[in-house]
Structure formats: structure tokens, C-alpha cells
N, C-alpha and C positions, 0 to 999 in steps of 0.2 A: 578397484575397477579395471576390467579391459579392453582391448578393442584393438580390430584384427590391424590397425594402422599405427597404431604404437608399436605391435609387436613388429611389425616389419621396420620398424625404426633402428627398431630395437636388433632385429636382425641383420642391418645394414653397417651398424655400429660395427656387427662381431666380424661379419666379412670383409671389412677392410682390413688392410693392409695395415702395419703399425706405421703412423707418420703421414699417412695416406688422405685421401680424400675423399667425401662421399657428398650430395647434393640431393635434397628432397622436396619435392610440393606437396605439401600435406596439409590435411586440418587444423586448423589453433589452438585449438582450446585445448589440447598438452600442457600450451606453454604458463597457460591461469590455472584449470581448477585444481584444486588440492586434493583429489585424489592422485594426482599422479607428479604430485614434491617430491618422491621418490625417485622417479624417472627422470625426472627434470635434473635431479643430484646427479644421478648417473651419469646422463650425456655430458654434463657442463664438467667432470670430473675426469672424463676420460676423453673428450676431445672438447677441440678450442669451436669456437663459434665466430668461422673469419665473416661473415655476412649474412643478412636477415632481411627479405624482402617478404613485409606483411603487408597483405593484401587486403585482408579484412575479408567483408560478406561486399553482396554487390557486385560479383567477379562477374567475367565471360563466361563461366564456364556453364556448361549445361545441365543444372541441377532443379532439386524440385524446388526450392524456397533458396534461393541466390541470396534475400532480403536478411536473411539467418545464419547462413551457414559461414563461419571464414574458414579464410586457406594464406600458409606461409610460406614463400622460398627460402631453407637456409643450403647453405657448403659450410661442412665444419672438416678439420681437418685431427685425427686422431693420434691421440695420444701411444704409449705401449705399458704395459704391467711396470716397468719402471720407471719409464719415463711420462712425467705429469705434462703439458703441458702449458698446464699453467705453475709460474716458479712458483719461486719460494714467495717472493710477494703480490704474488697473485696479481699481476700487472697487464694480462693480458685483454689485450680491447680486440671487439670488432665492430663491424660496418653494419645500419640498421637503416633500414628504408620504409618510410611509416606512409602505405597508400591507404587506409582504410575507411578516410575520409571521400576520397573521390570513388566514381561510378563504372563501373564497366569500361571500353574505351582510356576515358579519363585516366585511368590506374597505368596505364603505358605513358601516355603525356608529361604525366607528373613524375614518373621516374624519371625518364629521358632526363629532367628539368634538373631534378635531385643529383642526380648524376656530374651534372655540369654550374650545380653551386646558384641556379638560378629561381630554384624552389627553394623555402623551407621543409621539413621533414626527415635529413637527411642527419642520425645520431651515431658518434664513435662512442662506444659503453663499455665500460669494464668489467667479463664477466663475473669475476665477483662479486661486484657487488650488487648481484640479483637476491646473494646472500643478505643481504639488508633487514629487505620487507618479509617478515612471516609469512612460511609458505614458498620462497622461493619461487616466484611468477617472473615470467620473465618482460619484464616489464623497462623495457631499452631509453623510453621515453622520459621519464619521471627527471624532474632537477635536481640536481642534490641539495639544498634548499630543503623541498619535499623529501626527499629521501633522509634527511637527516629527521626531522619527524619521527620517519618509524624506527630509526634507530635509538634514538634519546627518550621517547617519551613514555608512559606508561601504558598496554595497550588495556583495552576496555575489559576484558576477560580478566585481569589481575584489578580490577576495581570491584568488580559486580559481577554478581553473578548472573550470567544467560543461559535460558534453562529452555530445552526441544520439550515443546509441545506435548499434552497428551495425544493420544492415537485412539479412538472409540473403535476401528477393526469393523465396527458398522453402525456409520450414521444412519441412516433408513429406522433402523432401533434406537439408536440413546439422542440423534439432533432433533430440533426443530426450531424453528425462526420462533421467537417470541410471544407472537399475537396468535399461534397456535395452540396456545397450552392456558392462554389470559393472565394476565397481571396479578392476577391473585396468587396464581400457582407459581411464582418466582419468589424465590429468596434474595432477597438485593443487600447490599452492602455488609455483607458476610466478613469480620477481617479475619477467619480463622475455622479451621474447621469444624470446633465444637462450637462456632456462632453458630454455623449451615444445621449442624443438629439439634439444638436446641429454636429455630424457626419453625423445625417441621416441614419444609416446602419439599416439594416432588421437584421442582427445576433451579438450574442456577445459570446464570449468565455464561456465555460460553465465547472467548474473543477466538477470532474463523478467520483472518486474517481479511480478504475481502481484497476491493477494487483501491486503485490508488487515492489515498484519503491521508492528510497531515493533520497532524494535531490531536483530531478525536473524532468520534465513530468507528463507523463499521460496526456495530454495537449491535448484531441481529439476533444470534444464535443462543440458547439455551440447552443445557446437557442434562437429562435426565438421571437423575440420582435416587433410586426409589430404595426403601429400607434403611434409608439416611446415608445411603451411596453406597450400599453393600451390594447390591444387585449388581451395578459396574464395575465394581473391585472383582467381584468373582469370576465374570469375565474377562476381565483385564489378567487373572494370574491365568487362565487356561490356555491367554496368550503368551503367558510366561512373563509379561510387562505388568505396566502399574501403573497409576495415575502420576501424573511424573511433575517433581519441583513440587512435593509436598509443602514442604516448610518456606513456599513462598508462594503459592496458590491463597486467591483471594489479596494478597496485597497490593497495593500504588506501587506501578511498577510504567514500562514503555513497551510498544510492544509492535510489532511493524507486521507488513505483507511480504511473503517470501517468495513470490513469484510477483514479476514487474518485468517488462519487456526496456523499458524507457527509465525513469525516474522512480525512484526508493521513494518511498513515503513511512514515515512511523507517529505512532499518536500517545496520548496517551490511555495507560488501561488504569481507568479510576479506582479501584480497592473494588473488590467481589466478584473478582471473574477467575473461572478454570480457563486454561487456554490452550489451543490447539495447535498440534506442528505445524498446520500455516499460519497462527499465530502466535508465534514464538515470543517468549520474552523477556525482559533483565531488569534488572531489580536495585538500580544502583542508590547511592548514598546521596545522590545531590540529581532528582529526575528533572529541573528545568536543563541543565545543565548537558547530563546527555543528550537528551530531546531536542534543543537546541543542535547540538553537532550533528545529530544523527538525521535531519532535518535539510542541514546544508547545503550548499553547496561542494566545500571542502569537502564532507562526506561522502556525498556523491564520486567526485572523483577518485577518494580512498577507496571507496568499495570495489569502482570499475576496475583499478589495481590490483583490489586482493581478490578479486572472481569478477569479472568480467562477462556472467553468464546471468541466465532469466532467474536464478533463483539466489539467493542470499538464506546464507545458514548460519544455526547458531555461530558455526567456528569461524564464519566471514565476520560478524560483526566483534567474536573477543578480537581480534587481531586491529582495529582499530586503534589509530594512538589517538590517546585523550590528553589535554593541558592540562596541565600542572596546577590551573585556578581559574576560580570561574569568576563571576562580577554579577552584581545588582541590575547592574544595563541589560546585562544578557538573560535574567531572571524575570524582570518584568518586560521584557519581551515575547518569551516564551508562555508565561500567563495571559498576557494580549492575546496570543494568536491561536492560545485554548480556548478563550474565553470566543472567538470571534467564530469558530471552529463549533463552538456548541451552541453556539444562536442559531447557526443555518441547524440543528441537529434539533430544536428545540420547533423550529418549524415544518420537521418533516414527518407526517403522521405515522410511519412506519418506526418511526423510535420508541422505546421507550419511555424517552425523557421527553417528549411531545408538549407543547402547550398548546399553539395554535398556530394557523398559516399569519405569515406576515401581511399587515395592512397599515394602510400611514396616509388615509383620508380619502385617499383615488389610487385607482391601479399604475397610474403613472408614478405618482408618487411614491409607492412603493417598491419600484421597480426601480428607480432610480434610489430608494436606500440601498435595496442588495447589493445595489451596481458598486453603490458607494463602500460597503461591506467589504464588498471583492476589492476594490481597489486597496484597500485600507489595510486589508491581511497581506497582498501582494506588499505593501509598504514595510511594512511590519516585517515579512518576509525576507526583504532584503536588508534592512536592518542585523535582523540577527546573523547573515551571511559577513557582513562589515564588521561585526563582534567576534564572532568566530574567526574572520581572519585574523583583528587585532590579539586572541588570546592564542593563537600557533604563534603569534610573531610571524607572518606569510607577504612575503613585499613584493612589490611590484612586479617583480618580472616572476616570480612564482604564481604570485594570482591572474599573471594574463595565460600562463600554461595552463590551469588549471578551466578558465574561462574560455579556451579554443579547445581541449580536448572534450569538456560538455557542449561545445557547441559543435559538434559532433552526430552524422546519427549513430544512433543506439541498435539496439535489438542484437546484437550478434550469440546470439541460444539459437538455440529449434523448437521449434513450437511454441514462440513468446504470444502471452497472448495481449490484448488490448490492453492498457489502462483505460480507464473510467476517470474521467475530470469532474469537475464538479458540474451538478445539472443543471442543463440550460434550464430557465425558467422566463417565461416570455407570459403575455395577458390571459392569455389562454388557458396554458398552465394554471399559473396561479387563480385563475375565477375555476378551473376546474377542484383546485383542492381544497379552497372556500366551499365547493358544494359537494364535496365529499366530507370534508369539514361537519357542513349544517348534518348530513346525514348522517352522520355516527353521534350527533346529539340527539336526531329523533330515533335511530335503532335503541339509545340508550347504552352505546359506550363511551361514549365523554359524555363529562359531568361538569359544565361551566361551574366554577366556585365552589366547588368542592372536592372534585375526582382527582388523583393520581395523576390520569391518562388523560391529556384535551385538556385543564383544567379551566384556561384560558386566564384574560386579568382583566372581565368586563365587570362593570358595576353589581352588584349584589342583587339589586329589585330586578336589570337585565337577565343575570345568569338565573336570576330564580324563573325569570319568564321562559327563558328556553328549557332549560329540567323541566317543565310543567309540559312542553311539548313532544318528550317522551312517549313511546309507546312501552308500558310496563312488560310487557307478553313479551315483545321483538319483534313482532310482526305488524307491517304495513302496509296495507294496499297502493296499486296504482288504481284508481277509481274514484272519478271525482264526483264529490257531491258527498262522501265515504268521512265518517268522522274521524279515520283511520288514514285520508288520502296521504300518502307520503309527496307529493309534490306543492302541496298545498301546505304543509309543514317544514318542508325545504325552506322554500322561500320564507314563510315567517320568520325561520332562524335567523337566515341570511337579514333579512330586515330589522332584525334588532340588534343582531351585530354589527352591519356595517351601515345603517340606515338606510331608507329608501332610496334614496339615490344611487348608495353604494350596492347592495342589492343588485339593482337594474341595471349598474353598471356591469358587475360581475355576471351578470344572466346573459347579458347582451355579448360580451367578449368571447366567453363558451359556448355558448348557444344561439346566436346570433338575434336578431331584432322579432318581436314581435311579443304576444299575450307572455307572460313567464311562466303563470300556472302549466300550462299549453307544452309550454316550451321542455320545461324541466321534469312533466308526465312524458316525456317521448324522448329526450335523456335518458332517462332511466328505465324504459321500457327496453332501449337498442342497445345505447351504447355504455351506460353505465357501467356494466360489472363484467363487460370484456378489459373498459380499462382499467377496472380493481383487483381483475385477476394476475392482470401486468404489473399493476403498483407490488401486490402482493405475491407475488411470484409462484401463483396457481398455489397455493392455499390461504384459498379465500375467508373473510372475517364476513359477509351477507352474502345469500344465498337468491336469487333470481328463482322466481318460482312460474313455470307459465302452465297453462294449459296447450296442448298441441295447435 
């Protein structure tokens, strides 16, 4: 790939006299992005970088997105065709000033302090040491101890295949949210292509990246494989492409979101999935080790060095150094993190492993349990960071360098998308989830006690009573006194599931005080469908039919 600004840099180098100097203020992406590796090598061998002032993003320049675009100022001394400024032992050193954390006018003040030794952030770095890291990014601030890891340890790409996912070229034709086709049309748990052909289903789960989510989740899509997949394969052949990673699809592995504006996130791919370009996957022999490392602070630091942009590609992960051994402690911690994240998924009705919304006697108790689970996951992640540091042999000084680097503002790429963290849940949201679940039981979508989706864990007699309230024809009315009155049936389901007190608490928290059935009827007539559309991303499961 080429840009005008890199062509300008190259032309400046060509026009400079032998042993002359040139200076540039330019965009900093060429220092890191893999597509400029040969360009960086060319500059490093033809000129000595005498000084660099790394401004980073949030500068004073009048540009459309100052938070995304970063800059660097460098001065270089050119060599000649016969004499390289890097001598035989590659001992040329340059001085760098790191200002990426400061904003606007603060950069000037910090730079002046660095010049006089009053602030940290000035580095004297051996130019040849850039070659220590795969891709040769100009990472002048890395410590010798951390650089050693890139030199001595095997890389992920040498240990496990990282597969660039399949592109459908026509998502509107081939991709669906899983609830659009129904759970009975999806082939789950296929271990290989032969298993898929034998299951005689038209859809299989499709891993497609998604929002920031660690350990487990973002399993929203299915891909259409009509005629045992021949329809998609014929279409891809017309594009001179194929289903990629055919030897690994449906296998258990680790997947990640390729587009991120701040923190990288990886998740377990539990098996049975085909994967997308935005949800590329790696298939290591030791999944807990690789998943734990990929979600650790060290990995975030290393990936910021390898490619500090918003896209984390397969080649970037392949260059991640991996410790020589794992530990039972890390394995236990990672399995615990997956279990906690999976529990969140089982309480969300938009997932195909949904069981039921959470409940612990009262709304307050339930929310307390949710928050305790979040705290428990945060503690597990801290313990994983500690164990990863130990496995790499990272000392206190290097650890401080990592922590300091990760404390800096991120988003140094263009058009960065905002990451979505854990969905916030309060009493009103939790109550609305229970009303939606009760609605699903009445409409026959969820079958407590027997169904694969929304099966819950109620005592058998209670589950049977709840199933008896379902409308067999899938049509319910909002008509007081009618035998299929939706509001009355939803209220009865809530009372069976939560008890009279729990049902009253849920309805009051979501809809206010008053007659429960009237409040539910008004909510189902006016607000429920709009929220349902939002929850299911404009692919509703239920439809509201009203006369004008």
C-alpha cells in the first residue's frame, strides 16, 4: 500500500545529499503498520534517525479527527551508496521524545521538561534494535527486558495456525441473526464438515467478531449453507475464493474482534462454528494458555507495539511471543473466567444458550449477585495478569513500563469504533427482561423444563403450569376478558416464576405502581414492541398487529 505522505518521505530521502540531513513532521502510522515494513527498513538502512519527537494523537493541528490521527517529527542524516551510517556493530543511537500521552499545548510543556531532564519520556535507542520485534516497528520506548521476549520466545504463528476467516461477499444473502431462522434450523456442535452434512441443517453458527467481550460470547450469527454448503461454495468460487481454514472450521479454538478502539478482546470459540474475517480464529493445542495470554495486560501491551491501530489482523497475533510453558493455575483461572462469562450469556435471551433471566428472591438480591459476579471476574482477570507475568518472567521494572503504557489514552487509528463493555443492568432493565421472558413463554417460544431455549430450572409442576399458558397458534390478544389475553397470561407466568411478591416487584420496577394487568396491557400495547425491535436489532421475533 502507498500514500502520498510516505512517497514524500521517500522523495526527501532521495533528494538529500550524502551525509546531509532532512527533517519531517508527518503522520506516524508508517512507524508501526505491517504494510510499511519494507519502507521502514529502507529508511533505517539508508539514514540514521538522529532524533524523533513522537507527538501522537490529540495534537494542536487543525484536522477533522485529532483524537484519531497521530504525528511524529524526525530528523535524519543520510548515508551514501558506499557508506551506511549504521556501522559494522550496528551501534547508531538516536534520541526520542514520547509525548503521546499529553494533549494539545501540554505536549510543548512536556517536551521542554524532557529536554532538561525534568520529566520522563526521553529515550536513547539503538536503531538496529528495531529489528528485534517482528515487523520491525519503530518501538523506541520498549525496555530491554521486554524486547528480549520478542527475540527469544517462539511466536504464536509458530505454535498454532491462525486462520483468516471466510468472507461471504454478500452478508445480506448468506448471514442471519440466529433468531431469524429459528434454533431448530441450525446445526450445532458439528465437529467437522462430515458432521455438518449428516445433520441436514441449512444453517450453522458463524463467528463474526462483535463488540468488546472477553472469554465467551458474541455468538449472534448463522451462515446459510444450502445444498450441504454447495450454494455458498459455488458463489465463492465465482469470487475466486473458498471457505477458508477448511481443516479447522467447526474446531474448538480462540476467536477475537479485529476492530477495536481501545482494548483487545478474545473469546473461546466453543466448536461448531465457521468464522468470518472480522472473527478470525486461532487453534492452539493449549487453549487456556493462549486465551489467557491474549486477554492479559501483557498481550495488550505487545499488540500495541506490533500494530497500534484499530485493526488486529491474523498476522499481528501470529507475532505474539508465547512463554515456553503454561501452568495448572492459569488453566483453572481461564476456565473460571469462561464460566463466569458464560453465565452472563445464559441469562440473555438474545443468545442461543439462554436459560432464563437471573433471579435471587428479590430484585435487590439479584442485582447484588450480578455485581458480585462482575467483581469476581475482575479478580480472576487480575490473577490471570499476575500468572502471565510470572510465566514470561517479567520483573517489576518491566511491569511498571507495561502498566504505564496501558494507562495512556488509546485510539490512535482513524475511524475507531466505540467499544461496548458489559451491558449496564438496573432494576428496570432486569424487570423488563423478565417481562420479555414471560412473553416468550406465552408465545410458545420458550418452554420451561423441556425446551432447549429458555428452559429455565423451575420445579417440574411449576414448569408444566407455565407451559400450559402458551398459545398454541402463536397469536395472543390484548383484550381484557379474552381467554388469550396476553397481559393476563404474562402476569400469571411472572407469578409462577417469581411468586406473587416477586411478580409485583418486577412489574412495579418496570412499569410503576398500579393494577398489574392494566400496566402490562398498556406496556405491551405501546412500549414493548419498540424495545423488542431494539433488543433484536430490527429483526423481531414477535410482531404487533394493530388497527389504525
